[in-house]
C-alpha positions in Angstrom: 34.2 77.6 112.8 36.5 77.5 109.9 38.3 80.5 109.0 40.3 81.5 105.8 43.3 83.0 105.3 44.5 84.8 101.8 45.5 87.9 100.4 42.8 89.6 98.7 42.6 90.5 95.3 41.8 94.4 93.3 38.9 95.3 92.4 37.4 95.5 89.4 37.5 99.4 90.0 41.2 99.7 91.0 43.9 100.1 89.2 46.8 100.0 91.5 47.7 97.6 93.8 46.1 99.6 97.2 44.8 96.8 100.2 46.2 93.9 98.5 49.4 93.8 100.2 47.9 92.5 103.6 46.8 88.9 104.1 43.1 88.5 105.6 41.6 86.0 108.2 37.8 85.9 107.5 35.3 83.3 109.5 33.0 81.3 106.9 29.6 81.4 107.7 28.4 78.8 110.2 24.8 79.3 109.2 22.7 80.3 106.2 21.2 83.7 105.6 17.6 84.2 105.7 15.4 86.8 104.4 13.6 88.6 106.7 9.7 88.0 106.1 8.4 91.8 106.7 11.1 94.2 105.0 12.5 91.3 103.0 16.0 92.4 104.5 18.9 89.8 104.3 20.5 88.4 108.2 22.2 85.8 110.3 22.6 85.1 113.6 26.2 84.5 112.9 28.5 87.5 114.2 31.8 85.7 113.2 31.4 86.3 109.2 31.4 90.5 110.1 35.0 89.5 111.7 37.9 90.7 109.2 41.4 90.8 110.7 44.3 92.2 108.4 47.9 90.6 109.0 51.4 91.7 107.4 52.5 88.6 106.6 50.7 84.8 106.6 52.8 83.3 109.4 51.2 85.8 111.8 48.2 84.9 110.3 48.5 81.2 111.0 50.1 82.1 114.2 46.7 84.0 115.1 45.1 81.0 113.7 46.7 78.0 116.0 47.0 80.4 119.5 43.6 80.7 119.2 42.9 77.9 118.3 41.2 77.8 114.9 40.7 75.5 111.5 41.9 77.5 108.8 42.9 76.9 105.6 45.2 78.8 103.6 44.5 80.5 100.1 48.1 81.1 98.3 47.4 84.1 95.4 47.7 83.9 92.3 51.0 85.4 90.3 49.9 88.1 88.3 50.7 87.9 84.7 51.2 91.9 83.6 50.5 92.7 80.2 52.7 94.8 78.6 51.0 97.7 76.4 51.7 100.6 74.2 49.9 103.2 73.4 51.0 103.6 70.0 49.6 100.1 69.1 45.9 101.9 69.4 47.4 103.7 66.1 49.8 101.1 64.3 49.0 99.9 61.3 47.6 96.2 60.4 45.7 96.7 63.8 43.0 94.1 64.1 39.5 95.3 64.8 38.0 98.8 63.5 39.0 102.6 64.3 36.0 104.0 64.9 34.8 107.2 66.8 
């Protein structure tokens, strides 16, 4: 059973940094999911994939994994490069693209 320690990225529906500060430990699926023949629902007998542990720091997550004897991989987050935009650039002379309403 391999665990993955990572810092979650923000979702596309999210403009803020909520729920991206903590580190998460998730388990990789041990068996593939299967479709139920009667209802068509996707199911799995692996309950470890439902476990999601959150830690304040990466070191706490690593300490937990080593204390419990779990094999783990650490995925470091990519640094974000903010794009500086100005509202006035929408109305600038020589703007690329057509202005339509």
